[in-house]
mmCIF file of the N, C-alpha and C atoms, coordinates in Angstrom:
data_MODEL
# 
_entry.id   MODEL 
# 
loop_
_atom_site.group_PDB 
_atom_site.id 
_atom_site.type_symbol 
_atom_site.label_atom_id 
_atom_site.label_alt_id 
_atom_site.label_comp_id 
_atom_site.label_asym_id 
_atom_site.label_entity_id 
_atom_site.label_seq_id 
_atom_site.pdbx_PDB_ins_code 
_atom_site.Cartn_x 
_atom_site.Cartn_y 
_atom_site.Cartn_z 
_atom_site.occupancy 
_atom_site.B_iso_or_equiv 
_atom_site.pdbx_formal_charge 
_atom_site.auth_seq_id 
_atom_site.auth_comp_id 
_atom_site.auth_asym_id 
_atom_site.auth_atom_id 
_atom_site.pdbx_PDB_model_num 
ATOM 1   N N  . UNK A 1 1  ? 16.104 -11.022 -20.567 1.00 0.00 ? 1  UNK A N  1 
ATOM 2   C CA . UNK A 1 1  ? 16.069 -9.598  -20.223 1.00 0.00 ? 1  UNK A CA 1 
ATOM 3   C C  . UNK A 1 1  ? 17.521 -9.123  -19.790 1.00 0.00 ? 1  UNK A C  1 
ATOM 4   N N  . UNK A 1 2  ? 17.910 -8.065  -20.370 1.00 0.00 ? 2  UNK A N  1 
ATOM 5   C CA . UNK A 1 2  ? 19.277 -7.535  -19.979 1.00 0.00 ? 2  UNK A CA 1 
ATOM 6   C C  . UNK A 1 2  ? 19.159 -6.775  -18.597 1.00 0.00 ? 2  UNK A C  1 
ATOM 7   N N  . UNK A 1 3  ? 20.245 -6.723  -17.948 1.00 0.00 ? 3  UNK A N  1 
ATOM 8   C CA . UNK A 1 3  ? 20.250 -6.005  -16.650 1.00 0.00 ? 3  UNK A CA 1 
ATOM 9   C C  . UNK A 1 3  ? 20.623 -4.469  -16.922 1.00 0.00 ? 3  UNK A C  1 
ATOM 10  N N  . UNK A 1 4  ? 20.191 -3.671  -16.075 1.00 0.00 ? 4  UNK A N  1 
ATOM 11  C CA . UNK A 1 4  ? 20.505 -2.232  -16.190 1.00 0.00 ? 4  UNK A CA 1 
ATOM 12  C C  . UNK A 1 4  ? 20.746 -1.719  -14.778 1.00 0.00 ? 4  UNK A C  1 
ATOM 13  N N  . UNK A 1 5  ? 21.391 -0.567  -14.746 1.00 0.00 ? 5  UNK A N  1 
ATOM 14  C CA . UNK A 1 5  ? 21.738 0.085   -13.447 1.00 0.00 ? 5  UNK A CA 1 
ATOM 15  C C  . UNK A 1 5  ? 21.458 1.545   -13.462 1.00 0.00 ? 5  UNK A C  1 
ATOM 16  N N  . UNK A 1 6  ? 21.097 2.098   -12.313 1.00 0.00 ? 6  UNK A N  1 
ATOM 17  C CA . UNK A 1 6  ? 20.950 3.525   -12.093 1.00 0.00 ? 6  UNK A CA 1 
ATOM 18  C C  . UNK A 1 6  ? 21.792 3.967   -10.917 1.00 0.00 ? 6  UNK A C  1 
ATOM 19  N N  . UNK A 1 7  ? 22.274 5.176   -11.100 1.00 0.00 ? 7  UNK A N  1 
ATOM 20  C CA . UNK A 1 7  ? 23.033 5.775   -10.041 1.00 0.00 ? 7  UNK A CA 1 
ATOM 21  C C  . UNK A 1 7  ? 22.116 6.836   -9.409  1.00 0.00 ? 7  UNK A C  1 
ATOM 22  N N  . UNK A 1 8  ? 21.890 6.808   -8.141  1.00 0.00 ? 8  UNK A N  1 
ATOM 23  C CA . UNK A 1 8  ? 20.916 7.712   -7.471  1.00 0.00 ? 8  UNK A CA 1 
ATOM 24  C C  . UNK A 1 8  ? 21.732 8.465   -6.468  1.00 0.00 ? 8  UNK A C  1 
ATOM 25  N N  . UNK A 1 9  ? 21.658 9.753   -6.533  1.00 0.00 ? 9  UNK A N  1 
ATOM 26  C CA . UNK A 1 9  ? 22.327 10.698  -5.586  1.00 0.00 ? 9  UNK A CA 1 
ATOM 27  C C  . UNK A 1 9  ? 21.205 11.269  -4.714  1.00 0.00 ? 9  UNK A C  1 
ATOM 28  N N  . UNK A 1 10 ? 21.294 10.903  -3.442  1.00 0.00 ? 10 UNK A N  1 
ATOM 29  C CA . UNK A 1 10 ? 20.224 11.427  -2.438  1.00 0.00 ? 10 UNK A CA 1 
ATOM 30  C C  . UNK A 1 10 ? 20.991 12.199  -1.443  1.00 0.00 ? 10 UNK A C  1 
ATOM 31  N N  . UNK A 1 11 ? 20.521 13.465  -1.181  1.00 0.00 ? 11 UNK A N  1 
ATOM 32  C CA . UNK A 1 11 ? 21.201 14.244  -0.154  1.00 0.00 ? 11 UNK A CA 1 
ATOM 33  C C  . UNK A 1 11 ? 21.043 13.721  1.184   1.00 0.00 ? 11 UNK A C  1 
ATOM 34  N N  . UNK A 1 12 ? 19.856 13.571  1.744   1.00 0.00 ? 12 UNK A N  1 
ATOM 35  C CA . UNK A 1 12 ? 19.604 13.087  3.072   1.00 0.00 ? 12 UNK A CA 1 
ATOM 36  C C  . UNK A 1 12 ? 18.441 12.105  3.095   1.00 0.00 ? 12 UNK A C  1 
ATOM 37  N N  . UNK A 1 13 ? 18.803 10.874  3.013   1.00 0.00 ? 13 UNK A N  1 
ATOM 38  C CA . UNK A 1 13 ? 17.747 9.795   3.105   1.00 0.00 ? 13 UNK A CA 1 
ATOM 39  C C  . UNK A 1 13 ? 18.154 8.720   4.108   1.00 0.00 ? 13 UNK A C  1 
ATOM 40  N N  . UNK A 1 14 ? 17.386 8.560   5.154   1.00 0.00 ? 14 UNK A N  1 
ATOM 41  C CA . UNK A 1 14 ? 17.702 7.612   6.092   1.00 0.00 ? 14 UNK A CA 1 
ATOM 42  C C  . UNK A 1 14 ? 16.888 6.225   5.875   1.00 0.00 ? 14 UNK A C  1 
ATOM 43  N N  . UNK A 1 15 ? 15.863 6.349   4.987   1.00 0.00 ? 15 UNK A N  1 
ATOM 44  C CA . UNK A 1 15 ? 15.033 5.267   4.750   1.00 0.00 ? 15 UNK A CA 1 
ATOM 45  C C  . UNK A 1 15 ? 15.293 4.576   3.407   1.00 0.00 ? 15 UNK A C  1 
ATOM 46  N N  . UNK A 1 16 ? 15.667 3.327   3.344   1.00 0.00 ? 16 UNK A N  1 
ATOM 47  C CA . UNK A 1 16 ? 15.991 2.565   2.148   1.00 0.00 ? 16 UNK A CA 1 
ATOM 48  C C  . UNK A 1 16 ? 14.666 2.473   1.281   1.00 0.00 ? 16 UNK A C  1 
ATOM 49  N N  . UNK A 1 17 ? 13.521 2.498   1.888   1.00 0.00 ? 17 UNK A N  1 
ATOM 50  C CA . UNK A 1 17 ? 12.319 2.470   1.132   1.00 0.00 ? 17 UNK A CA 1 
ATOM 51  C C  . UNK A 1 17 ? 12.101 3.689   0.217   1.00 0.00 ? 17 UNK A C  1 
ATOM 52  N N  . UNK A 1 18 ? 12.577 4.888   0.659   1.00 0.00 ? 18 UNK A N  1 
ATOM 53  C CA . UNK A 1 18 ? 12.575 6.076   -0.147  1.00 0.00 ? 18 UNK A CA 1 
ATOM 54  C C  . UNK A 1 18 ? 13.475 5.907   -1.395  1.00 0.00 ? 18 UNK A C  1 
ATOM 55  N N  . UNK A 1 19 ? 14.630 5.305   -1.194  1.00 0.00 ? 19 UNK A N  1 
ATOM 56  C CA . UNK A 1 19 ? 15.586 5.087   -2.183  1.00 0.00 ? 19 UNK A CA 1 
ATOM 57  C C  . UNK A 1 19 ? 15.047 4.102   -3.231  1.00 0.00 ? 19 UNK A C  1 
ATOM 58  N N  . UNK A 1 20 ? 14.283 3.067   -2.724  1.00 0.00 ? 20 UNK A N  1 
ATOM 59  C CA . UNK A 1 20 ? 13.730 2.089   -3.577  1.00 0.00 ? 20 UNK A CA 1 
ATOM 60  C C  . UNK A 1 20 ? 12.649 2.663   -4.488  1.00 0.00 ? 20 UNK A C  1 
ATOM 61  N N  . UNK A 1 21 ? 11.853 3.577   -3.895  1.00 0.00 ? 21 UNK A N  1 
ATOM 62  C CA . UNK A 1 21 ? 10.770 4.261   -4.669  1.00 0.00 ? 21 UNK A CA 1 
ATOM 63  C C  . UNK A 1 21 ? 11.407 5.201   -5.812  1.00 0.00 ? 21 UNK A C  1 
ATOM 64  N N  . UNK A 1 22 ? 12.442 5.848   -5.385  1.00 0.00 ? 22 UNK A N  1 
ATOM 65  C CA . UNK A 1 22 ? 13.128 6.740   -6.370  1.00 0.00 ? 22 UNK A CA 1 
ATOM 66  C C  . UNK A 1 22 ? 13.686 5.875   -7.514  1.00 0.00 ? 22 UNK A C  1 
ATOM 67  N N  . UNK A 1 23 ? 14.325 4.778   -7.130  1.00 0.00 ? 23 UNK A N  1 
ATOM 68  C CA . UNK A 1 23 ? 14.870 3.865   -8.192  1.00 0.00 ? 23 UNK A CA 1 
ATOM 69  C C  . UNK A 1 23 ? 13.816 3.406   -9.197  1.00 0.00 ? 23 UNK A C  1 
ATOM 70  N N  . UNK A 1 24 ? 12.683 2.928   -8.655  1.00 0.00 ? 24 UNK A N  1 
ATOM 71  C CA . UNK A 1 24 ? 11.589 2.413   -9.529  1.00 0.00 ? 24 UNK A CA 1 
ATOM 72  C C  . UNK A 1 24 ? 11.043 3.578   -10.417 1.00 0.00 ? 24 UNK A C  1 
ATOM 73  N N  . UNK A 1 25 ? 10.841 4.802   -9.804  1.00 0.00 ? 25 UNK A N  1 
ATOM 74  C CA . UNK A 1 25 ? 10.372 5.870   -10.692 1.00 0.00 ? 25 UNK A CA 1 
ATOM 75  C C  . UNK A 1 25 ? 11.423 6.290   -11.748 1.00 0.00 ? 25 UNK A C  1 
ATOM 76  N N  . UNK A 1 26 ? 12.677 6.365   -11.399 1.00 0.00 ? 26 UNK A N  1 
ATOM 77  C CA . UNK A 1 26 ? 13.690 6.707   -12.395 1.00 0.00 ? 26 UNK A CA 1 
ATOM 78  C C  . UNK A 1 26 ? 13.791 5.638   -13.478 1.00 0.00 ? 26 UNK A C  1 
ATOM 79  N N  . UNK A 1 27 ? 13.681 4.343   -13.126 1.00 0.00 ? 27 UNK A N  1 
ATOM 80  C CA . UNK A 1 27 ? 13.748 3.346   -14.124 1.00 0.00 ? 27 UNK A CA 1 
ATOM 81  C C  . UNK A 1 27 ? 12.533 3.368   -15.024 1.00 0.00 ? 27 UNK A C  1 
ATOM 82  N N  . UNK A 1 28 ? 11.388 3.616   -14.510 1.00 0.00 ? 28 UNK A N  1 
ATOM 83  C CA . UNK A 1 28 ? 10.148 3.792   -15.406 1.00 0.00 ? 28 UNK A CA 1 
ATOM 84  C C  . UNK A 1 28 ? 10.347 4.959   -16.368 1.00 0.00 ? 28 UNK A C  1 
ATOM 85  N N  . UNK A 1 29 ? 10.875 6.121   -15.848 1.00 0.00 ? 29 UNK A N  1 
ATOM 86  C CA . UNK A 1 29 ? 11.034 7.337   -16.606 1.00 0.00 ? 29 UNK A CA 1 
ATOM 87  C C  . UNK A 1 29 ? 12.102 7.051   -17.745 1.00 0.00 ? 29 UNK A C  1 
ATOM 88  N N  . UNK A 1 30 ? 13.214 6.238   -17.358 1.00 0.00 ? 30 UNK A N  1 
ATOM 89  C CA . UNK A 1 30 ? 14.256 5.937   -18.268 1.00 0.00 ? 30 UNK A CA 1 
ATOM 90  C C  . UNK A 1 30 ? 13.665 5.087   -19.499 1.00 0.00 ? 30 UNK A C  1 
ATOM 91  N N  . UNK A 1 31 ? 12.852 4.215   -19.246 1.00 0.00 ? 31 UNK A N  1 
ATOM 92  C CA . UNK A 1 31 ? 12.291 3.338   -20.219 1.00 0.00 ? 31 UNK A CA 1 
ATOM 93  C C  . UNK A 1 31 ? 10.922 3.781   -20.850 1.00 0.00 ? 31 UNK A C  1 
ATOM 94  N N  . UNK A 1 32 ? 10.463 4.885   -20.383 1.00 0.00 ? 32 UNK A N  1 
ATOM 95  C CA . UNK A 1 32 ? 9.192  5.425   -20.866 1.00 0.00 ? 32 UNK A CA 1 
ATOM 96  C C  . UNK A 1 32 ? 7.985  4.590   -20.544 1.00 0.00 ? 32 UNK A C  1 
ATOM 97  N N  . UNK A 1 33 ? 7.952  4.047   -19.327 1.00 0.00 ? 33 UNK A N  1 
ATOM 98  C CA . UNK A 1 33 ? 6.836  3.185   -18.931 1.00 0.00 ? 33 UNK A CA 1 
ATOM 99  C C  . UNK A 1 33 ? 5.962  3.892   -17.896 1.00 0.00 ? 33 UNK A C  1 
ATOM 100 N N  . UNK A 1 34 ? 4.660  3.560   -17.942 1.00 0.00 ? 34 UNK A N  1 
ATOM 101 C CA . UNK A 1 34 ? 3.821  4.210   -16.893 1.00 0.00 ? 34 UNK A CA 1 
ATOM 102 C C  . UNK A 1 34 ? 3.132  3.189   -15.921 1.00 0.00 ? 34 UNK A C  1 
ATOM 103 N N  . UNK A 1 35 ? 2.592  2.164   -16.439 1.00 0.00 ? 35 UNK A N  1 
ATOM 104 C CA . UNK A 1 35 ? 1.819  1.311   -15.555 1.00 0.00 ? 35 UNK A CA 1 
ATOM 105 C C  . UNK A 1 35 ? 2.428  -0.010  -15.279 1.00 0.00 ? 35 UNK A C  1 
ATOM 106 N N  . UNK A 1 36 ? 3.703  -0.285  -15.751 1.00 0.00 ? 36 UNK A N  1 
ATOM 107 C CA . UNK A 1 36 ? 4.324  -1.507  -15.492 1.00 0.00 ? 36 UNK A CA 1 
ATOM 108 C C  . UNK A 1 36 ? 5.225  -1.439  -14.249 1.00 0.00 ? 36 UNK A C  1 
ATOM 109 N N  . UNK A 1 37 ? 5.391  -2.550  -13.598 1.00 0.00 ? 37 UNK A N  1 
ATOM 110 C CA . UNK A 1 37 ? 6.184  -2.536  -12.329 1.00 0.00 ? 37 UNK A CA 1 
ATOM 111 C C  . UNK A 1 37 ? 7.603  -2.937  -12.672 1.00 0.00 ? 37 UNK A C  1 
ATOM 112 N N  . UNK A 1 38 ? 8.578  -2.188  -12.131 1.00 0.00 ? 38 UNK A N  1 
ATOM 113 C CA . UNK A 1 38 ? 9.924  -2.474  -12.255 1.00 0.00 ? 38 UNK A CA 1 
ATOM 114 C C  . UNK A 1 38 ? 10.396 -3.098  -10.983 1.00 0.00 ? 38 UNK A C  1 
ATOM 115 N N  . UNK A 1 39 ? 11.002 -4.337  -11.100 1.00 0.00 ? 39 UNK A N  1 
ATOM 116 C CA . UNK A 1 39 ? 11.483 -4.967  -9.879  1.00 0.00 ? 39 UNK A CA 1 
ATOM 117 C C  . UNK A 1 39 ? 12.990 -4.638  -9.692  1.00 0.00 ? 39 UNK A C  1 
ATOM 118 N N  . UNK A 1 40 ? 13.325 -4.033  -8.605  1.00 0.00 ? 40 UNK A N  1 
ATOM 119 C CA . UNK A 1 40 ? 14.713 -3.704  -8.298  1.00 0.00 ? 40 UNK A CA 1 
ATOM 120 C C  . UNK A 1 40 ? 15.380 -4.960  -7.661  1.00 0.00 ? 40 UNK A C  1 
ATOM 121 N N  . UNK A 1 41 ? 16.464 -5.397  -8.224  1.00 0.00 ? 41 UNK A N  1 
ATOM 122 C CA . UNK A 1 41 ? 17.146 -6.630  -7.720  1.00 0.00 ? 41 UNK A CA 1 
ATOM 123 C C  . UNK A 1 41 ? 18.007 -6.329  -6.550  1.00 0.00 ? 41 UNK A C  1 
ATOM 124 N N  . UNK A 1 42 ? 18.724 -5.167  -6.546  1.00 0.00 ? 42 UNK A N  1 
ATOM 125 C CA . UNK A 1 42 ? 19.645 -4.836  -5.485  1.00 0.00 ? 42 UNK A CA 1 
ATOM 126 C C  . UNK A 1 42 ? 19.888 -3.408  -5.455  1.00 0.00 ? 42 UNK A C  1 
ATOM 127 N N  . UNK A 1 43 ? 20.091 -2.861  -4.279  1.00 0.00 ? 43 UNK A N  1 
ATOM 128 C CA . UNK A 1 43 ? 20.586 -1.490  -4.104  1.00 0.00 ? 43 UNK A CA 1 
ATOM 129 C C  . UNK A 1 43 ? 21.823 -1.509  -3.242  1.00 0.00 ? 43 UNK A C  1 
ATOM 130 N N  . UNK A 1 44 ? 22.867 -0.776  -3.705  1.00 0.00 ? 44 UNK A N  1 
ATOM 131 C CA . UNK A 1 44 ? 24.090 -0.843  -2.950  1.00 0.00 ? 44 UNK A CA 1 
ATOM 132 C C  . UNK A 1 44 ? 24.530 0.674   -2.700  1.00 0.00 ? 44 UNK A C  1 
ATOM 133 N N  . UNK A 1 45 ? 24.952 0.957   -1.565  1.00 0.00 ? 45 UNK A N  1 
ATOM 134 C CA . UNK A 1 45 ? 25.478 2.316   -1.209  1.00 0.00 ? 45 UNK A CA 1 
ATOM 135 C C  . UNK A 1 45 ? 26.999 2.286   -1.418  1.00 0.00 ? 45 UNK A C  1 
ATOM 136 N N  . UNK A 1 46 ? 27.466 3.277   -2.137  1.00 0.00 ? 46 UNK A N  1 
ATOM 137 C CA . UNK A 1 46 ? 28.893 3.371   -2.321  1.00 0.00 ? 46 UNK A CA 1 
ATOM 138 C C  . UNK A 1 46 ? 29.350 4.623   -1.535  1.00 0.00 ? 46 UNK A C  1 
ATOM 139 N N  . UNK A 1 47 ? 29.842 4.448   -0.345  1.00 0.00 ? 47 UNK A N  1 
ATOM 140 C CA . UNK A 1 47 ? 30.240 5.455   0.516   1.00 0.00 ? 47 UNK A CA 1 
ATOM 141 C C  . UNK A 1 47 ? 31.256 6.495   -0.045  1.00 0.00 ? 47 UNK A C  1 
ATOM 142 N N  . UNK A 1 48 ? 32.211 5.960   -0.797  1.00 0.00 ? 48 UNK A N  1 
ATOM 143 C CA . UNK A 1 48 ? 33.237 6.810   -1.317  1.00 0.00 ? 48 UNK A CA 1 
ATOM 144 C C  . UNK A 1 48 ? 32.685 7.955   -2.221  1.00 0.00 ? 48 UNK A C  1 
ATOM 145 N N  . UNK A 1 49 ? 31.604 7.569   -3.014  1.00 0.00 ? 49 UNK A N  1 
ATOM 146 C CA . UNK A 1 49 ? 30.981 8.551   -3.902  1.00 0.00 ? 49 UNK A CA 1 
ATOM 147 C C  . UNK A 1 49 ? 29.696 9.034   -3.395  1.00 0.00 ? 49 UNK A C  1 
ATOM 148 N N  . UNK A 1 50 ? 29.283 8.518   -2.227  1.00 0.00 ? 50 UNK A N  1 
ATOM 149 C CA . UNK A 1 50 ? 28.019 8.987   -1.578  1.00 0.00 ? 50 UNK A CA 1 
ATOM 150 C C  . UNK A 1 50 ? 26.762 8.858   -2.542  1.00 0.00 ? 50 UNK A C  1 
ATOM 151 N N  . UNK A 1 51 ? 26.706 7.750   -3.244  1.00 0.00 ? 51 UNK A N  1 
ATOM 152 C CA . UNK A 1 51 ? 25.539 7.515   -4.051  1.00 0.00 ? 51 UNK A CA 1 
ATOM 153 C C  . UNK A 1 51 ? 25.090 6.049   -3.835  1.00 0.00 ? 51 UNK A C  1 
ATOM 154 N N  . UNK A 1 52 ? 23.872 5.844   -4.341  1.00 0.00 ? 52 UNK A N  1 
ATOM 155 C CA . UNK A 1 52 ? 23.242 4.498   -4.348  1.00 0.00 ? 52 UNK A CA 1 
ATOM 156 C C  . UNK A 1 52 ? 23.264 3.963   -5.750  1.00 0.00 ? 52 UNK A C  1 
ATOM 157 N N  . UNK A 1 53 ? 23.512 2.676   -5.963  1.00 0.00 ? 53 UNK A N  1 
ATOM 158 C CA . UNK A 1 53 ? 23.457 2.105   -7.272  1.00 0.00 ? 53 UNK A CA 1 
ATOM 159 C C  . UNK A 1 53 ? 22.316 0.997   -7.205  1.00 0.00 ? 53 UNK A C  1 
ATOM 160 N N  . UNK A 1 54 ? 21.390 1.116   -8.119  1.00 0.00 ? 54 UNK A N  1 
ATOM 161 C CA . UNK A 1 54 ? 20.217 0.182   -8.177  1.00 0.00 ? 54 UNK A CA 1 
ATOM 162 C C  . UNK A 1 54 ? 20.324 -0.655  -9.354  1.00 0.00 ? 54 UNK A C  1 
ATOM 163 N N  . UNK A 1 55 ? 20.317 -1.999  -9.227  1.00 0.00 ? 55 UNK A N  1 
ATOM 164 C CA . UNK A 1 55 ? 20.326 -2.905  -10.256 1.00 0.00 ? 55 UNK A CA 1 
ATOM 165 C C  . UNK A 1 55 ? 18.944 -3.524  -10.568 1.00 0.00 ? 55 UNK A C  1 
ATOM 166 N N  . UNK A 1 56 ? 18.494 -3.567  -11.820 1.00 0.00 ? 56 UNK A N  1 
ATOM 167 C CA . UNK A 1 56 ? 17.143 -4.095  -12.161 1.00 0.00 ? 56 UNK A CA 1 
ATOM 168 C C  . UNK A 1 56 ? 17.179 -4.697  -13.480 1.00 0.00 ? 56 UNK A C  1 
ATOM 169 N N  . UNK A 1 57 ? 16.173 -5.530  -13.755 1.00 0.00 ? 57 UNK A N  1 
ATOM 170 C CA . UNK A 1 57 ? 16.038 -6.099  -15.163 1.00 0.00 ? 57 UNK A CA 1 
ATOM 171 C C  . UNK A 1 57 ? 15.398 -5.154  -16.005 1.00 0.00 ? 57 UNK A C  1 
ATOM 172 N N  . UNK A 1 58 ? 15.979 -4.732  -17.146 1.00 0.00 ? 58 UNK A N  1 
ATOM 173 C CA . UNK A 1 58 ? 15.408 -3.798  -18.003 1.00 0.00 ? 58 UNK A CA 1 
ATOM 174 C C  . UNK A 1 58 ? 14.339 -4.472  -18.829 1.00 0.00 ? 58 UNK A C  1 
ATOM 175 N N  . UNK A 1 59 ? 13.140 -3.879  -18.886 1.00 0.00 ? 59 UNK A N  1 
ATOM 176 C CA . UNK A 1 59 ? 11.999 -4.479  -19.654 1.00 0.00 ? 59 UNK A CA 1 
ATOM 177 C C  . UNK A 1 59 ? 12.292 -4.434  -21.145 1.00 0.00 ? 59 UNK A C  1 
ATOM 178 N N  . UNK A 1 60 ? 11.872 -5.414  -21.895 1.00 0.00 ? 60 UNK A N  1 
ATOM 179 C CA . UNK A 1 60 ? 12.061 -5.415  -23.363 1.00 0.00 ? 60 UNK A CA 1 
ATOM 180 C C  . UNK A 1 60 ? 10.841 -4.686  -23.945 1.00 0.00 ? 60 UNK A C  1 
ATOM 181 N N  . UNK A 1 61 ? 11.050 -3.537  -24.550 1.00 0.00 ? 61 UNK A N  1 
ATOM 182 C CA . UNK A 1 61 ? 9.936  -2.743  -25.108 1.00 0.00 ? 61 UNK A CA 1 
ATOM 183 C C  . UNK A 1 61 ? 10.165 -2.645  -26.644 1.00 0.00 ? 61 UNK A C  1 
ATOM 184 N N  . UNK A 1 62 ? 9.074  -3.007  -27.350 1.00 0.00 ? 62 UNK A N  1 
ATOM 185 C CA . UNK A 1 62 ? 9.118  -2.989  -28.774 1.00 0.00 ? 62 UNK A CA 1 
ATOM 186 C C  . UNK A 1 62 ? 7.796  -2.333  -29.266 1.00 0.00 ? 62 UNK A C  1 
ATOM 187 N N  . UNK A 1 63 ? 7.953  -1.338  -30.089 1.00 0.00 ? 63 UNK A N  1 
ATOM 188 C CA . UNK A 1 63 ? 6.770  -0.699  -30.663 1.00 0.00 ? 63 UNK A CA 1 
ATOM 189 C C  . UNK A 1 63 ? 5.886  -0.005  -29.613 1.00 0.00 ? 63 UNK A C  1 
ATOM 190 N N  . UNK A 1 64 ? 6.447  0.487   -28.556 1.00 0.00 ? 64 UNK A N  1 
ATOM 191 C CA . UNK A 1 64 ? 5.785  1.189   -27.502 1.00 0.00 ? 64 UNK A CA 1 
ATOM 192 C C  . UNK A 1 64 ? 5.113  0.286   -26.527 1.00 0.00 ? 64 UNK A C  1 
ATOM 193 N N  . UNK A 1 65 ? 5.235  -1.059  -26.664 1.00 0.00 ? 65 UNK A N  1 
ATOM 194 C CA . UNK A 1 65 ? 4.685  -1.978  -25.677 1.00 0.00 ? 65 UNK A CA 1 
ATOM 195 C C  . UNK A 1 65 ? 5.724  -2.968  -25.170 1.00 0.00 ? 65 UNK A C  1 
ATOM 196 N N  . UNK A 1 66 ? 5.499  -3.433  -23.963 1.00 0.00 ? 66 UNK A N  1 
ATOM 197 C CA . UNK A 1 66 ? 6.421  -4.394  -23.460 1.00 0.00 ? 66 UNK A CA 1 
ATOM 198 C C  . UNK A 1 66 ? 6.268  -5.710  -24.172 1.00 0.00 ? 66 UNK A C  1 
ATOM 199 N N  . UNK A 1 67 ? 7.267  -6.535  -24.182 1.00 0.00 ? 67 UNK A N  1 
ATOM 200 C CA . UNK A 1 67 ? 7.224  -7.775  -24.906 1.00 0.00 ? 67 UNK A CA 1 
ATOM 201 C C  . UNK A 1 67 ? 6.112  -8.731  -24.514 1.00 0.00 ? 67 UNK A C  1 
ATOM 202 N N  . UNK A 1 68 ? 5.809  -8.829  -23.231 1.00 0.00 ? 68 UNK A N  1 
ATOM 203 C CA . UNK A 1 68 ? 4.831  -9.806  -22.787 1.00 0.00 ? 68 UNK A CA 1 
ATOM 204 C C  . UNK A 1 68 ? 3.391  -9.219  -22.788 1.00 0.00 ? 68 UNK A C  1 
ATOM 205 N N  . UNK A 1 69 ? 3.291  -7.950  -23.199 1.00 0.00 ? 69 UNK A N  1 
ATOM 206 C CA . UNK A 1 69 ? 1.924  -7.239  -23.147 1.00 0.00 ? 69 UNK A CA 1 
ATOM 207 C C  . UNK A 1 69 ? 1.254  -7.527  -24.468 1.00 0.00 ? 69 UNK A C  1 
ATOM 208 N N  . UNK A 1 70 ? -0.060 -7.752  -24.458 1.00 0.00 ? 70 UNK A N  1 
ATOM 209 C CA . UNK A 1 70 ? -0.852 -8.015  -25.743 1.00 0.00 ? 70 UNK A CA 1 
ATOM 210 C C  . UNK A 1 70 ? -1.521 -6.701  -26.134 1.00 0.00 ? 70 UNK A C  1 
# 
């Protein structure tokens, strides 16, 4: 599985759990998935840019289904 990253700009978020939920939702939307779980490997805050960067394993999707799905 290849790795992928998302840049998340959050105005006011004090809770890292909120950022994690946003990262999972954005990753699902990016890959067109609905019921699969995306595991976020790491979230890093970049203070200079005031953004979070989320690293995750991109799911392999072929023909509208994940590779491991039957």
